[in-house]
C-alpha positions as CSV (number, residue, x, y, z in Angstrom):
1,X,0.0,0.0,0.0
2,X,1.0,3.6,-0.7
3,X,0.0,6.7,1.1
4,X,-1.8,8.5,-1.7
5,X,-5.0,10.5,-2.2
6,X,-7.0,11.8,-5.2
7,X,-4.7,14.8,-5.5
8,X,-1.8,12.4,-6.3
9,X,-3.7,10.8,-9.2
10,X,-4.3,11.8,-12.8
11,X,-6.5,9.6,-15.1
12,X,-7.0,9.4,-18.9
13,X,-3.8,11.2,-19.9
14,X,-2.3,11.1,-23.4
15,X,1.3,11.4,-24.4
16,X,3.0,11.0,-27.8
17,X,6.4,10.3,-26.3
18,X,8.0,9.1,-23.0
19,X,9.4,12.6,-22.4
20,X,5.9,14.2,-22.7
21,X,4.6,11.6,-20.3
22,X,7.4,12.3,-17.8
23,X,6.6,16.0,-17.9
24,X,3.0,15.3,-17.0
25,X,4.1,13.2,-14.0
26,X,6.7,15.8,-12.9
27,X,4.1,18.6,-13.1
28,X,1.8,16.6,-10.8
29,X,4.6,16.1,-8.3
30,X,5.4,19.9,-8.4
31,X,1.7,20.9,-8.2
32,X,1.4,18.9,-5.0
33,X,4.4,20.5,-3.5
34,X,6.6,17.4,-3.6
35,X,9.3,18.8,-5.7
36,X,10.6,22.0,-7.3
37,X,9.7,22.4,-11.0
38,X,13.3,21.8,-12.0
39,X,13.0,18.2,-10.8
40,X,11.7,17.2,-14.2
41,X,15.1,17.7,-15.7
42,X,16.5,15.0,-13.4
43,X,13.6,12.6,-14.3
44,X,14.4,13.0,-18.0
45,X,18.1,12.6,-17.4
46,X,17.5,9.4,-15.4
47,X,15.5,8.0,-18.3
48,X,18.3,8.7,-20.7
49,X,20.7,6.8,-18.4
50,X,18.4,3.8,-17.9
51,X,14.8,3.0,-18.6
52,X,12.6,3.1,-15.5
53,X,10.1,0.6,-17.0
54,X,9.4,-2.2,-14.5
55,X,7.0,-4.7,-15.9
56,X,3.3,-5.3,-16.6
57,X,2.8,-1.8,-18.1
58,X,4.2,0.1,-15.2
59,X,7.1,2.6,-15.0
60,X,8.6,4.4,-12.1
61,X,10.1,7.7,-13.4
62,X,12.2,9.5,-10.8
63,X,15.1,12.0,-10.6
64,X,18.9,11.6,-10.4
65,X,21.1,11.9,-7.4
66,X,22.0,15.4,-8.6
67,X,18.3,16.6,-8.3
68,X,17.6,15.1,-4.9
69,X,18.0,18.6,-3.4
70,X,14.9,19.6,-5.3
71,X,12.7,17.1,-3.4
72,X,10.6,18.9,-0.8
73,X,8.8,15.9,0.6
74,X,8.8,12.2,-0.1
75,X,5.8,11.0,-2.1
76,X,4.3,9.5,-5.2
77,X,2.3,10.7,-8.2
78,X,0.2,8.2,-10.2
79,X,-0.6,8.9,-13.8
80,X,-2.7,6.7,-16.0
81,X,-2.2,6.5,-19.8
82,X,-5.0,4.2,-21.1
83,X,-3.6,4.2,-24.7
84,X,0.0,3.4,-23.4
85,X,3.3,5.2,-24.0
86,X,6.3,3.4,-25.5
87,X,8.9,3.4,-22.8
88,X,12.0,1.5,-23.9
89,X,13.8,0.2,-27.0
90,X,12.0,-3.1,-26.7
91,X,8.7,-1.4,-27.3
92,X,7.2,-2.0,-23.9
93,X,4.3,0.4,-23.2
94,X,3.6,2.1,-19.9
95,X,-0.1,2.4,-18.9
96,X,0.5,3.6,-15.3
97,X,3.4,5.7,-14.2
98,X,4.4,6.0,-10.6
99,X,6.4,9.2,-10.3
100,X,8.7,9.0,-7.2
101,X,10.0,12.0,-5.2
102,X,12.5,10.9,-2.6
103,X,15.9,11.8,-1.3
104,X,18.6,9.4,-0.2
105,X,17.4,5.8,0.0
106,X,13.9,6.7,1.0
107,X,12.7,5.6,-2.4
108,X,13.5,1.9,-1.7
109,X,10.5,1.2,0.6
110,X,8.3,3.0,-2.0
111,X,9.8,0.8,-4.8
112,X,9.1,-2.3,-2.7
113,X,5.5,-1.2,-2.1
114,X,4.9,-0.6,-5.8
115,X,6.4,-3.9,-6.8
116,X,4.2,-5.6,-4.3
117,X,1.1,-3.9,-5.9
118,X,1.9,-4.7,-9.5
119,X,3.6,-8.0,-9.2
120,X,0.8,-9.8,-11.0
121,X,-0.2,-8.9,-14.6
122,X,-3.9,-8.9,-13.7
123,X,-3.4,-6.4,-10.9
124,X,-1.4,-4.0,-13.1
125,X,-4.0,-4.3,-15.9
126,X,-6.8,-3.3,-13.5
127,X,-4.9,-0.1,-12.6
128,X,-4.8,0.8,-16.3
129,X,-8.5,0.2,-16.7
130,X,-9.7,2.1,-13.6
131,X,-12.4,4.7,-14.5
132,X,-12.2,6.8,-11.4
133,X,-9.6,8.1,-9.0
134,X,-11.3,6.3,-6.1
135,X,-11.3,3.0,-7.9
136,X,-7.6,3.3,-8.8
137,X,-6.7,4.2,-5.2
138,X,-8.7,1.3,-3.9
139,X,-6.9,-1.0,-6.2
140,X,-3.6,0.3,-4.9
141,X,-4.4,0.6,-1.2
142,X,-7.1,-2.0,-0.8
143,X,-9.6,-1.4,2.0
144,X,-7.7,1.1,4.1
145,X,-10.5,1.2,6.7
146,X,-10.0,-2.4,7.7
147,X,-7.5,-3.2,10.4
148,X,-4.2,-4.3,9.0
149,X,-3.6,-7.8,10.4
150,X,-0.7,-8.9,8.3
151,X,1.9,-7.2,10.4
152,X,3.6,-9.3,13.2
153,X,2.6,-7.3,16.3
154,X,0.6,-9.1,19.0
155,X,0.9,-7.0,22.1
156,X,0.8,-3.4,23.4
157,X,4.1,-4.2,25.1
158,X,5.8,-3.8,21.7
159,X,4.7,-0.2,21.4
160,X,6.3,2.6,23.5
161,X,5.0,6.1,22.8
162,X,6.9,7.8,25.7
163,X,10.5,7.0,25.2
164,X,13.1,9.2,26.8
165,X,15.9,9.0,24.2
166,X,17.8,11.8,22.5
167,X,19.4,9.8,19.7
168,X,18.2,7.2,17.3
169,X,20.6,4.6,18.7
170,X,18.7,4.8,22.0
171,X,15.4,4.2,20.1
172,X,17.0,1.2,18.4
173,X,18.1,-0.2,21.7
174,X,14.6,0.2,23.2
175,X,13.0,-1.6,20.3
176,X,15.6,-4.3,20.3
177,X,15.1,-4.8,24.1
178,X,11.3,-5.1,23.7
179,X,11.7,-7.7,20.9
180,X,14.1,-9.6,23.1
181,X,11.9,-9.5,26.1
182,X,8.8,-10.6,24.2
183,X,10.7,-13.6,22.7
184,X,11.0,-12.4,19.1
185,X,14.8,-12.2,19.0
186,X,18.0,-13.4,20.6
187,X,20.8,-11.2,22.1
188,X,22.5,-11.6,18.7
189,X,19.8,-9.4,17.3
190,X,21.4,-6.3,18.9
191,X,24.4,-6.6,16.6
192,X,22.3,-6.9,13.4
193,X,19.9,-4.1,14.5
194,X,22.8,-1.6,14.6
195,X,24.5,-2.9,11.5
196,X,22.6,-0.8,8.9
197,X,21.3,2.8,9.1
198,X,17.5,3.2,9.5
199,X,15.5,4.2,6.4
200,X,13.1,7.1,6.4
201,X,9.6,5.9,5.2
202,X,8.1,9.4,5.3
203,X,6.1,11.5,7.8
204,X,8.9,11.1,10.3
205,X,8.6,7.3,10.5
206,X,11.9,5.4,10.3
207,X,12.6,1.7,9.7
208,X,15.2,-0.6,11.0
209,X,15.0,-4.1,9.5
210,X,17.2,-7.1,10.5
211,X,17.0,-10.9,10.4
212,X,20.1,-12.1,12.2
213,X,19.1,-13.3,15.7
214,X,15.4,-13.3,14.8
215,X,13.3,-16.1,16.5
216,X,9.9,-15.1,15.1
217,X,8.4,-12.5,12.8
218,X,7.9,-9.4,15.0
219,X,7.5,-5.6,15.0
220,X,8.3,-3.0,17.7
221,X,7.5,0.7,17.6
222,X,8.9,3.5,19.7
223,X,8.2,7.3,19.8
224,X,10.5,9.7,21.6
225,X,9.2,12.4,23.9
226,X,12.0,14.8,22.9
227,X,13.4,15.9,19.6
228,X,15.5,13.2,17.8
229,X,17.0,13.5,14.3
230,X,18.7,11.3,11.8
231,X,20.6,12.7,8.9
232,X,19.2,16.1,9.7
233,X,15.6,14.9,9.6
234,X,13.2,14.5,12.5
235,X,12.5,11.0,13.9
236,X,8.9,11.0,15.1
237,X,8.8,7.2,15.4
238,X,11.1,4.2,14.8
239,X,9.9,0.7,13.8
240,X,12.1,-2.4,14.1
241,X,11.1,-5.3,12.0
242,X,12.5,-8.8,12.5
243,X,11.7,-11.5,10.0
244,X,12.6,-15.2,9.9
245,X,11.2,-15.6,6.3
246,X,9.1,-13.9,3.6
247,X,6.6,-11.2,4.3
248,X,8.5,-8.0,4.7
249,X,7.2,-6.6,1.4
250,X,3.6,-6.4,2.7
251,X,4.8,-5.0,6.0
252,X,6.8,-2.3,4.3
253,X,3.9,-1.3,2.1
254,X,1.6,-1.0,5.1
255,X,4.1,1.1,7.1
256,X,4.5,3.5,4.2
257,X,0.8,3.9,4.0
258,X,0.2,4.2,7.7
259,X,3.2,6.5,8.5
260,X,1.2,9.5,9.5
261,X,-1.0,7.5,11.9
262,X,2.0,5.7,13.4
263,X,3.8,9.0,14.1
264,X,0.9,11.0,15.5
265,X,-1.9,8.8,16.8
266,X,-2.5,7.9,20.4
267,X,-1.9,4.3,21.7
268,X,-5.4,3.2,20.6
269,X,-4.8,4.6,17.1
270,X,-1.4,3.0,16.7
271,X,-2.7,-0.4,17.9
272,X,-5.7,0.0,15.7
273,X,-3.5,-0.2,12.6
274,X,-2.6,-3.7,13.7
275,X,-6.2,-4.7,14.7
276,X,-5.4,-4.5,18.4
277,X,-6.9,-2.5,21.4
278,X,-5.1,-0.7,24.1
279,X,-5.0,-2.4,27.5
280,X,-7.3,-1.0,30.2
281,X,-4.5,-0.5,32.7
282,X,-2.8,2.8,33.3
283,X,-0.4,4.2,30.7
284,X,3.1,2.9,31.5
285,X,5.8,5.3,32.6
286,X,8.3,6.7,30.1
287,X,11.1,4.2,29.4
288,X,14.7,5.1,29.5
289,X,17.0,4.2,26.6
290,X,19.4,1.5,27.9
291,X,23.1,2.2,28.1
292,X,25.3,0.1,25.9
293,X,26.7,-1.5,29.0
294,X,23.3,-3.0,29.8
295,X,22.8,-4.4,26.3
296,X,23.0,-8.3,26.5
297,X,26.3,-9.7,25.6
298,X,26.5,-10.9,22.0
299,X,28.1,-14.3,21.4
300,X,31.7,-14.0,20.1
301,X,31.0,-16.4,17.3
302,X,27.3,-16.2,16.4
303,X,25.6,-19.2,14.9
304,X,25.1,-18.8,11.2
305,X,21.8,-20.4,9.8
306,X,22.4,-23.2,7.4
307,X,21.8,-22.2,3.8
308,X,18.8,-23.6,2.0
309,X,19.4,-26.8,0.0
310,X,19.9,-26.4,-3.7
311,X,19.8,-28.8,-6.7
312,X,22.9,-30.7,-7.5
313,X,23.4,-29.0,-10.8
314,X,23.0,-25.5,-9.3
315,X,25.7,-22.9,-8.5
316,X,25.3,-20.5,-5.6
317,X,26.9,-17.1,-5.2
318,X,26.5,-14.6,-2.3
319,X,27.4,-11.0,-2.9
320,X,27.1,-7.7,-1.0
321,X,25.6,-4.6,-2.6
322,X,28.0,-1.7,-2.4
323,X,26.0,0.9,-4.2
324,X,25.4,3.9,-2.0
325,X,21.7,4.0,-2.8
326,X,21.0,0.3,-3.1
327,X,19.3,-1.4,-5.9
328,X,17.3,1.5,-7.3
329,X,16.2,1.5,-11.0
330,X,19.6,1.8,-12.7
331,X,21.6,-0.9,-10.9
332,X,18.6,-3.2,-10.9
333,X,18.3,-2.8,-14.6
334,X,22.0,-3.7,-15.1
335,X,21.7,-6.7,-12.8
336,X,18.7,-8.0,-14.7
337,X,20.5,-7.4,-18.0
338,X,23.4,-9.5,-16.9
339,X,21.2,-12.3,-15.7
340,X,19.2,-12.4,-19.0
341,X,22.4,-13.1,-20.9
342,X,22.4,-16.7,-19.6
343,X,20.1,-19.7,-20.3
344,X,20.2,-20.8,-16.7
345,X,17.3,-20.2,-14.3
346,X,18.5,-17.7,-11.7
347,X,16.9,-16.8,-8.4
348,X,18.0,-14.2,-5.9
349,X,17.0,-13.6,-2.3
350,X,17.9,-10.8,0.1
351,X,19.5,-12.5,3.1
352,X,19.7,-9.3,5.1
353,X,15.9,-8.9,5.2
354,X,15.0,-12.6,4.8
355,X,13.1,-12.3,1.6
356,X,11.9,-15.3,-0.4
357,X,13.8,-16.2,-3.6
358,X,12.6,-14.4,-6.7
359,X,13.4,-14.5,-10.4
360,X,16.6,-12.6,-11.0
361,X,15.6,-11.9,-14.6
362,X,12.5,-9.9,-13.6
363,X,12.9,-6.2,-13.0
364,X,9.8,-6.0,-10.8
365,X,11.1,-8.8,-8.6
366,X,14.6,-7.5,-8.3
367,X,13.6,-4.0,-7.3
368,X,11.1,-5.5,-4.9
369,X,13.9,-6.9,-2.9
370,X,14.5,-3.5,-1.4
371,X,18.2,-4.1,-1.2
372,X,20.2,-1.2,0.4
373,X,23.9,-0.7,0.7
374,X,25.4,-3.6,2.6
375,X,22.5,-6.0,1.7
376,X,23.7,-9.6,1.2
377,X,22.1,-11.2,-1.9
378,X,22.2,-14.9,-2.5
379,X,22.0,-16.1,-6.2
380,X,21.2,-19.6,-7.3
381,X,21.7,-20.5,-11.0
382,X,20.5,-23.8,-12.4
383,X,21.5,-24.8,-15.9
384,X,24.3,-25.5,-18.4
385,X,25.9,-22.1,-18.0
386,X,25.2,-21.7,-14.2
387,X,28.8,-21.3,-13.3
388,X,29.4,-18.5,-15.9
389,X,26.2,-16.8,-14.8
390,X,27.2,-16.6,-11.1
391,X,30.7,-15.4,-12.0
392,X,29.3,-12.6,-14.2
393,X,26.8,-11.5,-11.6
394,X,29.6,-11.3,-9.0
395,X,31.8,-9.3,-11.3
396,X,28.9,-6.9,-12.2
397,X,28.1,-6.3,-8.5
398,X,31.8,-5.7,-7.7
399,X,32.0,-3.2,-10.5
400,X,29.0,-1.2,-9.2
401,X,26.3,-2.4,-11.6
402,X,26.8,0.5,-14.0
403,X,27.2,3.2,-11.4
């Protein structure tokens, strides 16, 4: 799900060229105060570098790193082109364009949410045929009035709206302690929780996601009582996700959609997002961020989960993403291009977030991994040229995937 309203949507648009279509998308972003008008130049430049076409008639035009300073607020513009617009050299047509305005790696959760929406051909086709803004938004967001029960939170004990912490590391420690106390994680989780910088989801909501030391799918949320910032931006709330398997894509999409509620609502409102009710007992006292000396000791040599079994004629390669901005459109496109050169079937999974394996030759699936800098990806190639495929993938990642 994405946090959009009717002001973020345009229906029944026509464009003779891709550039004309991008200008329509950029104008909507600018009209809604998401970006400065000059952001359109970065969107066009990005398209000249690499096509932002995903799959199933959907494209994700967005700016370059040079135009991030023109982004005022993170958000999305959705423009429908019922007649289609040719978007790449292969002749693929875009019927729905999701224009993205985001700075830093804030766009990765949005990408993941979009790929979760249009992963199936039928779902994407329905967006292209929607006859009203309300219908299109419903197709994207589903029934937003119903409680969201697909997120792994089971108790008000995992929500702290009165945390006395002055730094985001303190908030991280509080969430990690709650997950440990409720049985969702082991002490090893403290190491993985601090390994990667949190990602801004919008509206002051930040996300920390880790799998190492996870015992069960879980979610903890904390809000500070005093001002906390990260990379110069306010931290109104921090969510820690732990996952032992697949499911994080739906969780991310919901968090993006519910960011405002999670950063501003009272306890009943926050718990209502997850289909829960607040306890009748008195509100707990504000909790103190634990000092690092009180953090449980992490084993010197943590246990490493066994890798899933693979077929005998398969070749496996595990590589770390070094791109500063993760697998956004350009490096994802290059990765898919490399994979498509080989006859072998190739799957990839994000070991850092615990995602399920997906087809590495699918742009929509690769971007849906939400891989950030430092993410560990595991590739499995099966076929006559499997060894060559894994070698080429490793080389491409080491060389920066075209960046």
